[in-house]
N, C-alpha and C positions, 0 to 999 in steps of 0.2 A: 685725372679728377680724384680728389681726396674725399674720404668719407665724412659725412656730417657729424658734428659732435653729438654725443648722446645726451639725453636728459641727465641732470645731476642727481644721481641716486647714491644712497649709502650702500656699503657692502651688504648690509642685512637686506635691504630692499632688492638689490640685484640677486642675491641668493634665493629670496622667496620666488622671484619670477622664474629663475632657471630651474628651481625645484619643480614648480608646477608644470612647466612646459616639457621637462624631461620625463615626468610621470605620464603625461599625455602621450608622449612619443612611444614609451614602452607599451602602453595600452593599445595604441593603434597598430603597432607591429604584431602584437599577440592576436588581435582580431583578424588581421589580414592573413596570418599564417594559417589559422583554422579554416577560413573559407577557401583560400587558394589550394590548400591540401585536398579538400573535398573536391574542388573543381578539377584539379589535375588527375585525381584518381578516376573521375568520371569521364574525362575527355582524352587523356593521354597526350595533351598538347605540350610540345617542347617549349613554346613561348610561355605557357602557364607554368611549366616546371622552372623555367628561368626566373619568372617573376616570383615563384614560391621560394626558390633558393635565395633570391635577393631579399625577400621579406624575412627569411630566417636569419640572414646576416644583419638585417636591420634591427631585429630584436636583440641580437648580441651587442651590436654597436650602441643601441639605445640604452641597454643595461650598463655598458661601460660608461657612457655619458652620464647616466643617472647617478652612478656612484662617484664619477670624477668631479662633477660640479659640487657635490657635497664635501668631498675631501678638499677640493680647491678652496672652499670657504672656511676651512679650519684656520683659526688665528695663528699667527707666527708663534713658534715655540723655541726652545733652546737649541734645537738641532736645525731648525728651518727659520732663520731670522727674517727672511724675505717672504715668509708665508709659503703656502702650498699651491699657489695659483697655476703653476705649470703642469699640474695634473690634468688640466683641461687640454693642453696641447698634446700631452702624451696620449690621451684618449682619442684625439683626432687622428694621430698617427696610427693607432691601432685600428681605427675605422678604415683608414685608407688601405692598410694591409689586408683587412678582411674583404674589402671590395675588390682588390686586385685578385685575390684567390677565387672569389665568386665569379668574376668575369672569365677567368681561365677555364673553370669547370663548365660554365654555361657555353662558352665559345666552343669547347671541345664537343659538347653534346649537340650543339647547333650544326656544326660542320658534319658530324656523323649523320644527322638526319637530312642535311642537304644532299648528301650522297645517296641516301636511301630513304626518301620521304615516306611517311605513313599517314593515313587519314586521321583527321581530328573528329572525335565523336562528342556528342553533347555540346555542340558549339554555342547554342543559345545560353546554356547554363554558364559556360566558361566566360562568355562575353558579359553576362550580368555581373559576375564576380569582378571582372576587370573594371567595369563601370563603378561598382561600389568602391573598389580599391582607389580609383582615381578621385572619387569624391572625398573619401576619408583622408587620403594623402594631401589633397588640396587644402582641406580644413586644417590639418596639422601644420602645413607650411605657412598658412596665414597666421596661425597662432605663434609660430616661431618668429615670423617676421615682426610681429608686434613686440615681442620680447627684445629682438635685436635692435629695434628703434630706441630702446632705453638702455641697452647694455651692449658690450662688445664681447660677449662670451664666445671664446674660440671653440669651445665644445659644442655649444648650440649652433654656431655657424657651421661647423663640420656636419652636424646632424641634419641641419636644414639643407645643405648642399647635397647630402646623400639622398634625402627625400625628394628634393627637386629633380635629381636624376631619376629617381623612381617614378615620379609623375610622368616624365617624358617616356621612360621605358614602358610604363603601363599602357600609355597611348599606342606605342609601337606594337606591343604585344596584342592589344585589342585589335589593331588593324590586321596583324598576321593571322590571328585566330579567325577573324571574320572572313578573310580571303580564303583561308583553307577550308573552313566549314561550310560557307555559303556559296563561294564561287568555284570551288573545286581546285584551287591553286595549291596543290599539296606542299610545294617548296616554300610557300609564303610564311608558314608557321615557323619553320627552321630559320628562315632568313630574318624574321623578326627577333628570334632568340639571339642571333648573331649581332644584330644591331644593338640589342639590349646590352650584350657583353661589351661592345665597343664603347657604348655610352657610359657604362660603369667605370671603365678604365679612365675615361676623360674626367669624370667626377672625382675619382680617387686622386688623380694628379692635382686637381685644385685643392682638395682637402689637405693633401700632403704638403703642398707649397705653403699654404697659410699656417699650418701648424709648425712647420720648420722655421718659418720667419719668426714666430714667437719664441721658439726654443733657442734661436740664434740671436735673440735680443734685438730684433729690428726696431729702429726708431719709430715713434708715433708718426702719423701723417703730418705733413708740413703745416696744415692749418691748425692742428692742435699745438704744435710747437710754437707757432706764432701767437696763439692765444695765451700760452703760458708766459711768453716774454711780455706780451701786452699787459697781462695782469700784474706781473712783477714790477714793471716800470710805470704803472699807473700812479705810483707815489713818486713825485719828482726827486725825492731823496735817494731813490735807486737810479743811478746814472746809466746803468746798462747791465746786460746779462750776457755772459759768454760761457763757453764750455758746457752748454746745456746737453745733458744726456737723458734719454727717456727710454723706457721699455715697458711692455705690458706683460703681466703674469697672471693669467686667469682674470679674475675680477679686479685685480689691483694694477695701478700704474705707478711705476717707480721713476722718480725724477731727481737728478742731481745737477747743480748749476753753481756758477760763481756769479756774485752780484757786486757791481762796482758802487761803492759808497763814498761820501765825502770823507777824506782822511782826518778831518778835524772832529768827527763824531766820537763821543766816548764809547767805551765798550757797551755800557748799558743802553745808550741811545741806538747804537748799531743793532743790538739784540732786539730792541723794540721794533725797529724798522723791519727786520727780518721776520719777526713773528706776524706782523701785520701783512706782509707780503705773502707769507705762507698761508695765512687764513683766506686771503683773496683767491689764491690758487685752489685751496681745498673747497671753497664754495662752488667752484666750477667743476672740480674733479674730487668728489668726496672720498673716492677710493684711492686717493693719491698717497704715496709715501715719499716725502719731500726732504731732501738734504740741500741746504744752501750754505755756500762758503762765501763770507763777505771779504771783499778785497778793497784796500784803500785806492781809490781811483788815481791812476798815474804813478803810484808808488809801489805797486806790487811787482816783485821780481818773478820771472818764470818759475812755475812750480807745478807739480802734479805728476811727475814721473813720465811713464809712457803715454799717459793721458793728458799731457800738458797742452797748453793752448796752441803750440806750434804743430801738434799732431792731430788734435780734435777741435774743430771749429765750435 
């Protein structure tokens, strides 16, 4: 199942949305670090320590995302003719690496405490902190989801996946702390920490996969490609589209294609047809960077080097 097309937003509108939500992400991470640090010092809970470590990395990852979305929105320059959009994908890769490191440290501490459990003190205080953490994280995820309905920011997607994993891990930590503090099940706290570590690894794999797809210039979803072709051929003077290549780069979408035109058209007429087609596509994809090569239908010899029609559909 392919993703639904986002609302048509200009790069400036997309940047404004991502700026706001990344600022909120940094603020939430900072608040959670403060309250979880106090709760861990009071309770000695391994699950709380795991959650605190995760929130610490959340802050680092959110700061990386905070600056990445701003750099990604910098217009193209002489050294970066395709813009700076891939900074978002690099930030997501950094997030994935941080999460892997966090999971390893948390897992090590959890296994140590599984072998030698220790009691959890101030369980009520620790549970209250986890409930607050769940509420704040849930609110942030909702805000990020609203932004992602209008944009395809890979950086915000990675940040949201990270916090979604946090939401689940906070719930697990809450259960572990409660079982250890109120039911006397000493190993439950360490077991919850180990579950959190495994959950973080799974989330990091998802972030890594999505970021690497953008860095490797993976094609847009098929419904978007079909939409581009439909917009191009809405004018009957455009007889067909082939060798369509697309890729996302942060807030930008780069498209290259060959369009079949009536060979009797003059150069000026063909240019006018291409400009109209480009404007139709830009109305649906305002952040698009579009290159169209017109071909005389039925008269164009194979061309394009290693990206010729015989190699790329």
